[in-house]
Phi, psi and omega in degrees: 000329176293320180292317178298318178303313179296321180301316182286313188279321185234001180071023181248123175273089179166184172273167176242126181237119185054042177081002182241143179304142176225173183292170173290346175065228178266021177296157174295167180282174188300328178296348174262313186296317185298312174301325179293314175304319175304317178301314181298318184296320182280321190244355183098160182278126181179171186294305184293327178296328176279332180280333185305309181301320177296320178299318179293325178293328182291322175298317177300323178298315180289325174296322176294320178301315177301312187293326177296308176305317180296317178295331182274324188210015178105176187291320181297327178293318177301308182297326180292320178298320178291322178297318179299311181302320182279327187253356182234034181233079188296316184290131182303326179279005171232011179263131184292337178282309181297314179296331179291345178266357181253153175265080178228163192281342189296315181298308178301319182300316180289328175295315176299315183301307186288326175297324178293323177293322177299317179290322185295318176304328178283347181290342178299330181255336182210113185296344182296334179292349177299323181296320177295314179302311184294312181300315183293322181288325175297319177300317181297317181289331178284337185292309178225140184295333182295337188290326190297312181301318185284324177293319175303309175304319184290344174260327183287324182293307178301325177300310178295323174302314181291326176294321177295326180272000183059035172268086194292326181290323181287320179297322184295323181293313178294322181292322178294318184289324178294318175295322186291321186286330177289308182292318182295325180295318180294318185295314185289321181299313182295321181290324175293319176302316180293326183292324183257017175304133183079355181247007183210164175240124186304149171295134172291154179293137183245121182284132170082002185293304180300318184299316183285331180268325190237348186220052183254139170254009182308124185304322181298312176303317184296315177301313181299318180294317177296318182297312183298322176298316180298319188276326192234349185236008183297316175302326179290319181295322181290318178303319179293316177303314179299314182296323177298316178298318179295323177294322181291329179273349183292157178233149176286118184237041180118161189297319183295316176301320178297319178298308180299319179298319182282340170289319176301317182300320180297321178294318179298312180298316179298311184288321182290318177291322176301312182295322180298313178297320182300316182288320190264335187224344189283175176285346173096004179293143184294320181298344175282352176269346184301321180302321183284321182289324181287312181290330175291350171306328178297317180289322176298316181297323177296319174297316180296317180302318180286331179279347183236026180050057178062046177063040178277109187294320180298312178297322182291322178295320181295315181294323178300311181301310181297318179300314181288325181297318185256001178057038181251092188264350189230039176250172176296333184276351179274008184299318181297325179297315181291326173302312183300311186295309183295315185293322181294311181300311183292328178292320179292322176297317183297312178298318187286318186267332182257318187265317178305316179302343181298325185272003174290162180298136183294144176273118184255010182299328179298307179300322179291323177297314180295317177300316180299313181294323179291333182269327189252005176235143179294155187299333183267009181293141176260127184238126178257142174203154175254007180261112185302327182294328180290315177299324182293320187267343182289131172264060177218171173285124183244146172231158185211162176298151178301159181297329185295327174300320179291322174298318179294324179298318180300325182283347178280342178052050175092352181282166187295125181285354180296339177293344176289337177069030177292133184248111182294340181296342177303324178267005176051051183282154172272328182225158180224126179250120181247121178251196185297319184293304179296326179289325178298326178262357177072031186297321184253016181301312183298317182292324183283325177287338179280359176075029178278342180226155180244133176291127180268305182201165177235123176237105181060238178276354184260137172240130183251121178246147174252139183289136175266118183248000000 
C-alpha cells in the first residue's frame, strides 16, 4: 500500500524513507501494487480504498473457483468447491473472506491462477482462450516467486502424461501453456522494467531471504507447518490422496474426458507439490498453506461428491442415520457419516475463528495513534516505526529499519530480535512508535532499556517514545 501510495502521489514506484525515494523493498509485486494504486487513483488514498481492489479480487477468486469446478464436473461441483473454501477454512490467514480483507499477495495470485484455469478449460473448444490462460498464469507467477515452480510442475506432469497416452491435442495445450508462461514471464518482466525506468530504485540483494522463507529446515518452522497442516489442511490432504487414487485408476474415454482428467491431474500436482514444500521447506506461516487449501477445495469437493452420491441430500441423511442407528462407523456405507462429521467440525471452527471476530467492535487505536502523532509532534519530526500501518498513514518524515534487518528477523524464526543489535539511532529519529509486531520480536528492546527514549503515551498496542537528546 505504501508503494501504491507513492506511485499515485509522487510517481515513484517504491517506498520513501526520510523523505527520499527508496526501493520497493519487501513490498508485494506489481500485480498486487497496481490494482491497489488504481483504487487510490479513483477513490483517494486511504485504507479502505486500498483494500477494495483486493476484496473484489477475492470475489473474483471464488467465482473462478466455481467456474473451474463447473467446467470439470458440473454446477454442483462448482458450488461444492466454493462451499468447502468458505466453510472449511478455519484459520483467518487461510480463509478466503478474511484474506480478501487484507492487502496481501495470496488473493491476487490465486485469482490470476484460477482465472487462468477457467480460460484453459475453454481451450478445448477454442484455442484463442490460450492467450488469456497464459497471460493470467504469467501474472500469477509474477505475483509471488513461489508460484512458478509449482505451476510449471502442474503443466509439465500432465504434458508428459498426455504424451505417454498419445493424446496429441491435449499434450499440445499443456505444452503451449508451459512454454507460454516461461516466455511470457520473460517478456512481461522486461516490459515492466522498461515501463518504470526512472521511476524506481532496484532492490538491494538481501542475504538469507530465500533461505529463510522457502528453503529452511529450521525445526520451529517444520513444527509450525506440520501443526498447521493437521489443524487446517487435513481435509485437503485427504482429498488430494483420494483424487490421486482416482486419477491413477481412471481410463481414457475420449479426448474431452482425457483433457478434463489431465486438468484434474494438473490441480492435483499443483496442490500436492505445494503442500509437500509447505511441510518440508517453507517458513511455516499459515497463509502460505492457503494456495493449496483453496485450490484443493476442488479435490475435497470431489471426495464429498463420491461419498454422497453426487451431493444427494436424501441419500446422505439416510446413510448418516443408519450409521448412527447401527453404530457402523468404518464400513463402506459410512462415508456420508464422515463427511457430515468433518464438515460440521470444520464449519464450526471456521465460524468461531474466522467469521465471528468480524462482528467484534472495531479497534480505533491506530487512528487515535496517528491523530496523537499529528497533534503532538512538529511537522518536521522524523518518526521511526516497524509497523507498516503507522508508516502508511503518517503525514511525517518516516524512517524504518533497512530491509536486510527484516531478512535477518525472518531467519530468527520467532526468536528475540534484540540479538541483532539493531540501533534505531542510526536513522536519527525524533520519535519512535512501537507496536505489537516490533514489541513481539523485541526489535527495539535494547534501545529502550538503554534510556535513549522516553515514553510519551500508550494507546492500545502502540507506545510512542520521544528521543532524549
